[in-house]
N, C-alpha and C positions, 0 to 999 in steps of 0.2 A: 928481143934485146933492146935495152934502153937506148934512146937517141940522145946524143950529146951535141947540142947546138950552142954556139957562142952567140946567144941572143941577149943583149944587154941594152934594153931600151927603158932604163929606169933612172930616177933622180939620184943624186949623190948619196952615198951611204951615210947613215947616222946610227951607228951600232949601239945597242943597249942589251942588257942581259934579260933572259926570260927562262928561269929555272924553277922547278917545283920547290915550294916552301912548305914544310910540314904544318905550319901554324899560320893562321890569319892575323890581320893587323889589329883586330879587336876594336874597330872603328864604331863609334856610337851610331845607332840606327835612328831613323826618324820616329815620329810619334805614332806610326802605324804598328810598331813592333809587338805590342801586346794584343792588338785587335784580332789577329788570326786565331788565337787560342779559343776565344769565345765562339767564333764562327765555326771552328772545327768541332767544338763540343756540340753545337747545335746540329751539325751534319751527322755527328756520331750518334746522337740521340735519335734522330729521325731514321737513320739507317738501322740502328740496333732494334728499335721498336718494330720496324717492318720485318726485319730478319727473324726476330724472336717469334712474331706471329706466324710467319711462313714455316719456320722450323718446328713450331709446335704442331702445325697441321700435318707436316710430313711424318712426324713422330707418331701422331694418332693414326694416320693412314697405314703406316708400317708398324702395326701393333706388335709390342715385344713378343718374342717367340723365336724359335729357331728358323733360319740361321742368324744368330745375333751379330756375328762379325760382318756379314754381308749387309744386313740392315743398317748397322752402325756406320759402315763406310758410305752407304748411299745417303744417309741423313747428314753426315759431316760434309760430304762433297756438295750436296744440294744447298746446305746452309751457306757455305762459302760462296757458291755461285750466285745465290739470291742476294747476299750482301753486296756482291760485285755489281749486279744490275740495279740494286737499290741505291747505291752511291750515284750511279749515272742518272737514275730517275730523279732523285732529290736535287742533284746539281742542275738538271734541266728545269725543274720547277722553280728553283731560286733564280736561274737565268731568265725565265719567263717573267717572273715578278719584277725583276730589275728592268728589263727592256720594255714590257708592256706598261709598267708604271712610270717609266721615265726617271727611275731613281738613279741618282749619281752619287757614288760613294765619295765621302769627303777626302779619302786618302788617294783617290784615283789620280794618276799623273795627268794633269790637264795641259792642253796646248796653250801656247803663249800668244794666241792670235796671229797676226801677220808682222810681228816685230822683227826687225832686222837682226841678223846674227852678228855678234861682236866681231870686229875686224881681226882679232887674234885667234879666232877659232878656225882650225883646219881639220877637215874630215877626209878620211881615206875610204873610198868605195872600192872594195876588193871583190873579185870574182875568181875563185879557184876553179880550174877546169881540167878535165881529163878525157881526151878524145871525144869532145862534144861536137854537136852539129855547129859548124863554124858560122853558117849564115844566121841561124837562130841566136847564137850567142852574141854576135856583134850587132845584130839588129836590136836586140834588147838593150844592149849598152848604149847604142845611139839614141834610142827612144828616151832612156832615162837621162842621158846627158843633155839632150835638147829640152826635156821637160824641166830640168833644173835651170837651164838657160832662160826659160820662160819666166821663172820666178825672179830673175834679176840678182840671184845670190850664188851663181855658179862659182864665183872666185874662191869660195870656201871649200870646194870639193875637188879632189883628185881621184881619177879612176885608175885601177890597176887590174890587169888581166894576168893571173898567176897560173901558168900552164905547167901541168905535170904530164902532158901527152907524151906517149912513147912510140909514135909512128912518124917517120920522116915526112911523109906526104901530109899528114895532119898538121905537123908543126909548120911546114911551109905554107899551108893554107892560112893558118892562124896569123903568121907574120905578115903575109900579103894583105889579109883582111884588116889587120891593125894599121898597116901603112896607109891603105886607102881611106880608112875611117879618120885617122888623125889628119890626113891632108884635107879631107872633105870638111871636117869640123874646125880645122885650124887650131888643133888642140895639142900642139907639141909639148906644152908646159903642163898639161892637165890630164893627159891620157898616156898610160904606160903599159908596157908588156914585158913579161919575163918568162923564159922557159927554164925551169929548174933542172939542173943536171942530174941530181939523184932524188928519186921519189921516196924520201925517207918519211915514215909515219903517215903517208898518204895525205889526205886533205888537212888533217890537224897539223901535220908537220909542215905543210905548205903555208898555212896561216901563221904558225909560230915563227917560221923562218922569215916571213915578211915582217913580223913584229920586231924581231931581233935586229933586222937590217934597216928598216925604215919607220918602225912604229913610233919612235920618239919624236918624229916630225909632226905627229898628229895628235889631236886631243880625243877624237872619236874615230871609230871604224864601223862601216856598214858592210857586213859580209853578205854576199849574194850567191845563189846557185846559178848554174848556167841557164835555168829556165825561169829565173826570177824576173819580176817586173814590178816596179814601184813608181809612183808619181813623184815628181820633184817636190811638190808641196808637202806630201807626206814625209819626205826626207827632211825638209825644212822644219816641219812640226816636230819631228823626232829630236832634232838638234835643240829646238826651243825647249822641249820638255826636259832634256838632259841638262841644259843650262839653268833652268829654273829649279831643278831638283838635284842638287849635288850628291844626294844620298843614293841615287840610282846608278847601278853599275852596268846593267843590261836592260834594254827596253825591247821587248819582242812584239812584233806585229802578228796578226793572224792571217796569213796568206790564204786566198781562195783559189780554186781551180779555174782555169780559162782555156779556151781554144781546143777543147777535147772533141774527138770525132767518133771513136768507137763507142759501142753501147755501154760497156762497163765504165769507161772513163767519163762518159756523159752522166751516168747515174751518180758516180762518185763526185763529180763536179757539182751536180744539182744538190747533193746532200751537204757538201761543204758550204754552199750559199744559204741553204734553208735551215739545217739543223745546227751548223757550226756556231752561229752567234749565240744561241741559247746556252749551249754547253760551255762555250768560252767565257761568257759573262758569269755563269754559275761557278765555273772553275776559278775565275778571278776572285769571286766573293770569299772563298775560303783560302786562297793562296796568297793574295795581296803581294807582298814583296818576296815571296818564296816561289815565284813563277817559273815557267819553263824557258829554255833556250833551245831553239831548233837549228841553230847554226847558220841561218840565212834570213833575209828580210827583217833584220834587227839592227839596233845600234848599240855599240859597246864602248864604254869608257876605257880608253887604252891604258892609262897609267896603272890602275889596279888590275886590269886584265893581264898585263905583262908581268906585274909584280907577284900576283897570287894565283893565276889560273893556268900556269904550265902544268901539263899532265904528268902524274906519277907513273912510273913503271911498276906494275904490280908483281910481287913475288909469286913464284909458282907458274903453272901453265894453265891453259884454257881448261874448263870454261870460266874460272874465276880469277885467273892470273894472266900475266903477260901484258902485251900492249893493249891500251885502252881502245876498244872497238867503236863505241858510240861516245864521241868526245863532248858533244854540246851540253848534255845534261850534267856531266861532270864539271865542266867549266862554269855552269850556272851555280852548282853547289859550292864550288870553290870561291866564286865571287861573293855569294851570300855568306859563306863561312868567314870571309875576310871583312864583312861588315857592310857591304853594299847590297842594296835590294835588286832583285830581278823581277821586273814587272811585265805584265801582259797588257799591251795596248790593244784591246779587243775591238775598239771602235774606229781605228784607222782603216778606212774603206779601200784605199787604192794600193793594196798589197796583194800580189798574185803569184801563182806558180803553176806548173803543169803537172799532170798526174800520170801514173803508169798507164800505158795504152791497152793493156790486156792483163789477164789473170797471171800469166807466166812472169811478166815483169813485176807485177805486184808481189808475187811470192818470192821472187829474187830479192826484192827490197826487204820484204818481211823477214826473210831468213837472216839477213845480216842485222836487222834491227833486233830480232829475237836474241841473237848471240850477244849483242851489246847489252840488252836489258837483263839477261841472265847474269852477266858480269857485274851489273850495277848492284845486284843483291849483296855482293861482298862489301861494296862501298857504303851500304846502309849503316855499318858499324863504325865508319871512320869518325874519329874524334872531331867535334866541332861542326859537323853537318847539321843543318837546321832540321827541325821536325817536318817542316813542309817539304823539303827536298827528299827526306827519307820516304815520305808518302808518295812523292812523284816517282822515286825509284821503284817502290812496291807497285804502284799503279801501272807503270810501264811493263813490269814483268808479268803482272796479272793479265794484261791484254793478250798474252800468249798462253800463260798457264791456265787461264780460264777455258781455253779450247781443249787443252789436255785433260782437265778435270771433267769437262762435258763429255768427252769421248769415253773416259773411264766410267763415268756414271751411266752412260748408255749401255755399255757392256755389262755392268753389274746389274742394272735393272732388267736387261734381257735375260741374264742368267737367273735372276730371282723369279721372273715371270715363268720361265721354262720349268724351274724347279717346282713352283706352285702348281703348274699344269700337270706335271708328271707325278706329283706327290699324292698318294692316296690318303684322304682324310681319315682320321681316327676319332670317332665321336665318343668312344669310351677308352681313353688311353690307359686308365687304371682298371685292374681286374674287378675291383669291388665298387666301382663308381656307380652311384645311383642315378645321376642325371647326366645327359650327354653334354659335351662341349661343342656348342653350335658355332660354326665359323662366323666371324663378324666382318662385314665389309662396310667401308665408309665411302660409298660412291659420291654422296653429296659433298664430302670434304675434298675428294679428288677433283671434282668439277670446280669447286670454289678455289682451290689452290691453282688449278690451271688458269682460271679466269684472272686471278690476282697476278700471276706471272705474266700473262698476256698484257694486262694493263701496265705493269711496270716496264715491259719491253717496248710497247708501242705508244703509250700515252704521250711521251715526249715529242713524238712526231706530230700529234694533234696540237700540242702546245706551240710547236714551231709554226704550224699553219695559222693558228689563232693570233700569234704574235705578228705575222705578216698582215693578216686581215686588220688587226687593231691599228697597225701603223700605216695602213692605206697603201701598202706596197705590192699588193697582189698582182697588179698590172705588170710589174717587173718580172713576174714568173709566168706570164702568158694569160693572166686573168684568173678570177676565182675558180671557175670550173676547171680550167686546164691545170691549175695548181693542185686541186683536189685529185684529179685523175693522175697527175704525175706522182703524187704521194702514194696513191694506191698501187701504181705500177712499180714504183721504187720499192715498196714494201714487199710486193710479190717477188721481185727479183732478189731482194735481200734474203727472203726465206729460202729461195732456190740456192743461193750462193753460200749461205751460212754453213751447211754441212760440209761443203767442199773446203771452205776456209778452215773449218774446225779440224779436218783431217790433216791438212798441210801444216797448220800452226802446231798441232799436237806433235807431228813428226819433227818439226823444227825444235821443239822443246826437248824431245828425246835425244836427237842427234846433238843438240847444243850442250846438254848436260854430259854427254859422253866425251865432249871435248874434241880434240883433233884440229888440224889446220883448216882454215876456210879462206878461199880466194875471194877478196873483196873487189869484184869487177864493177865497171861503170854501168850505169843504168841507161837502158835504151828508152828514149822519150818519144820516138817516132811511131805513129800508127802504121802498122804493117799488115799485109794480107795474112790472115791466120792459116796455119798449116795443120792439115789433118794428121800428118805423121807426128808432129810435135804433140798434138793433143792426145793421140793414142799412147805415145811414150810416157806422157805425164800422168794420164788418168786411167790407162788401161787396167792396171792392177787394182786400183780403187774400185772401178766398175765391177770387176769380177768378185771382189770381196763383198761389195754391196749386194750383188745378185745372190751370192751364197747365203748371206745374212737374211735377206728377204725370204728366200725359199725355206730356210730352216724355220723362221718365225711363222710362215704361212702354214707349214705342215703341222707344227706343234700347237699353235694357238692363233686363230685368225684375228682375234682381238689384239694380240701382240703385234701382228703384222700391220694392222691398221694404225696402231700407235706409233710404230717405227717408220711408217711409210713417208712421213714428212722428212725423214733423214735419209733412208736408203734409196728412195726414188730419185732425188737430186744427185746422189752419189752415183747411182747406176747410169744416169744420163749426163754425167759430168763432162763427157767428151763433146756432145753437141751443145751443151750449155756454155762451155768455154769457147767454142767456136762462134756461137752467137754473140757472146759478150765481146769478143775481139773484132767482130765484123763491122767495119766502118759504115757500110750501107744500112745496117740495122740502126745505128746511131742516127744516121741522116733521116731515116724514115720517121723515127720518133720526133726528131727536130721539126720536120715538115708538118707533123701532126700537132705541133705546139706543145709537146711534152718534154720535160726535163730542161726547160728554159731557165736561164738565170739572169739576174740584173746585169751582169757583165756582157750578156748577149743582147738583151732588150734595150739597155741604155749604156753602151760601153763608154768608158772614159776616153779622153783624147789619146792617152798612152796606148790603150788596147787597140783603138782604131789605127793608130800610126804603126804599131807593131804588125798588125794584120796586113797592112799595106806591103810589108816586106815578105810575109809568109804567104799570103794569098793576094798577089798583086792586083790592085784596082786603084782607081783615081780617088784618093782621099788626101786631105791636108791635115796637118797637126793642129 
């Protein structure tokens, strides 16, 4: 039952409207507006050429002949999947060239040095929360508040904790923590707390409710998640960029993972620090002002946001109608539709977040993201949406549909291999045929296609390592040798986890397309002791299906079994793999061995050190 508390620790109201408007303002864009088309054409040419070559090879390998329908389906699915990995490949290559060559795009929103913010500028730093860890939440807020204080420009910022918590004990802890923190910081005029009586439209409703009541008091808004951490100087730089570029509506930073303990979380944290910069720089190259908005660790220009970014209620029911499930990408598209750019500030270094501690929490998050991304497919046809954001909608959906297509292709190729094994060849299909029809096999083409696919999947990892070596930052990952070993270990675990993620993502697509209600629960961010019971309930059926699949392949064709082993073996062992991935001691062992280290661990910022003083008490100073 919802908890109704009369908690009003907020500044005086200054109400303003925030309702969905069907059309944007048609504001004139900056001089970057035509540049994305040329860059996207380049990406399209590179992707198309790669896909055309790979598609031609798979067509040659599956030489025309019965069954045409099955072969046609395999060829189509393979081509789509190769195009998907090809886009990521060329994005990483472009990102490598940008970072290794030190190339700075002339359109990139640059920082304004250490210039003072104008006295008239007011910024709201908001943190919507829902039954979060109170200690971690308020520790992060204190660190960011005091980091801003160190810059000497704190007077421009006001902090707001916007609680949707529905447990009485939780709300009491939040108010007590807020009282203590405000007294400690002497921040009665700059630090506020509100518990919302009705949790309407969840997080997006909480943000829009704040905008309607207090948004007109501020020029900018910096939304945070409960696990967010940013440096005060990065916040100042973000405001400076917005002040110097009035054509920007949203500026999104690229948060990296910190403070992870379990093995899976440490692997994902390592990947975000090593591979993220290349992919983000490459994505910026073709997105420019059509960038993403992830709903946190960003800065928003409030006037156009309130005027044009209220969310519509979609006609119909799920999966494509009803309440908007993933609001941030829609808000970015509406901001761009109204004429303001949405930019990715991929080089702001001190923006951090925490990651799901185990596969179960990762899948809980992915399930709701999958639902939201399926719904975005309907919005691709909305009038006025930029081509860049249509591509982002499609890209988000393909993140999950690619798993579904991969699963379908594996089933089709298994059926195709079984049919060929059981099929008795006819060398003289016609009664009066003079010469036999000898079966033709293209083993060399199969090996070449396999090699090309492996290169496109794993070469971006090599580029990321080269980028670190070129920039002289390998010591921040534990040194050249440990970095190389970490990449090999991360690749091995990625191969193990890929089939497990494929099955769950494919299932999320199927259940998402079938519609039905979905309870959007809070995310657990704490590392917990893994449970064998939970592992059996989650993976037991998958393990049995994988065992049956493997036995069938082994009995019919041992070559088919070997080919499938990279998929069915991890699925069969998915229970112990998930347990190992969630085990904090496994993460600690790799850390002690110097593997999966990140710059945030080897050379932590003052904000990270100060935050860790709250989470892992020790004597440190800010």
